[in-house]
C-alpha positions, 0 to 999 in steps of 0.5 A: 019500652020504658027505656026507649026514647028516654035519656039514661045517665051513664053510671060512670059518666059523672066521675069521668067528666069531673076527673075522679080517680078511675084509671090505673095510675089514679089507683096507686095509693102507696107513696113509696112505690118503686118506679120501674124503667126498662133498659132496651136493646139498640139492636134489631137482633143480638145476643147478650154476651155480658151485662155489668150492673155493679156501678148502676146498683151503687146509685142512691135510691136504686132498689134492684136491677134484674137481667136475664140471669135473674129471671125464670127460664120458663117460656110463655106467650103474652097473647090474649087468647083463651087457654090453651093458647095457639100462640107459641110459648117463645119468650121469657121475662128477659132473654139473652137474645134481643129480637127488636130495637127496644126489646128489654135487656134489664129491669131497673127499680128505684125510688123515683124516675130520675134515679132509675134513668140515671142508673139505666145509663150506667149499665154496661152491656156487651152484645154479639150483633146478629143479622136481623130479618126485617122483611117478613117475605124473606123470613121463610127459609132464611139462613137466619133463625129468629128463635134458635131455642126450642119453643113449646106449642100447646097443640099443632098449629103449623109452627116451624121454628127452623123455617121462621114460621109461627103458624100455618094452615091450608084449606081449599074448597072444591070446584075452584078449577071448574070455576076458573074454567067457566070464568070470562075474566080472571084477575090475580093481584097481590095486596099489602096492608100496613102495620097499624098502631093502636095509639090509645090515649092511656099508654100501657101501665101497671101497678103491683103490690101484695094485698092483706092476704099475701096475694100478688095484685096487679092493677093494669090498663088491660082488656084481658085481666083473666088472661093476664093472670094466667100469663103471670102465673106461668111466667112467675111460676106461681099458682093463679090462686096467689095472683089477682089482676084488677082492670080499672077504667081503660083509657083506650085499647082498640085491641092493643090491650088484648095482649099482656104488655108491661104487667110482667115487669111490675109483678116481677119486681114486687115479687122479688122486692116485696114492695109496691111497684109501677111501670108506665110506658111513655108514648115512644115505648107505646109506639115502638116496643109493644104489639102492633097489628101486623102488615099482611100480604094478600 
């Protein structure tokens, strides 16, 4: 009862109100950190036929450009559940298929943002444009298959790749027919919810570097540091003992940061170049190129 009805000072309150370094980008200590930008697909569904980065690589200040030909073929999920994840392992760091407007096509690492954006405009991509599925009610049993490749699941979740079903379950309680028979009024309605954007103040961002022990370390605005480490280990084909994920103060998440988002890109660039790197999603990328809460039909 010593605490009840008394004022207790928040431990981190003074640092927050005085603007002390607390968030992910505040903790970037290296002035020579590489800046990462992502070339994104303009198409909702397409297959990449060719990518030419030769001109972009000649831009002074460009450290590296990576495409799907440079990344591991291991498939993984970025979902934030504990292991074994029920979500299908249906994505790569970069894929030859793009499945939404904004899907990453190439990773550009340069000495500053202006250089990265200049190089990004010089990358030439040839697409085979495919017909997208834009209505989830028309997706099931469509002639268009979203994932033509085989996809791994850790256990039976009702996944049917050929039918575009990520997961399904069915459960019926006894007595339903009897309940209907005894009902004076039966209402049957269909309801729809809207997709929801989490719209946190601090957009998605991460910073990666090798520490003094040679561990690949990623500082991220995330709600799930241990899940992120597991996802990075699988995607990068590394043991978790060689990876560390640090979660500083998070400037809003609301569930949107309960999935990995951008950490894979900074970790991959640092792994390949040996240099510190960071990626910061702008507001448009945060709204259009990340996970939302799905619309539903009930």
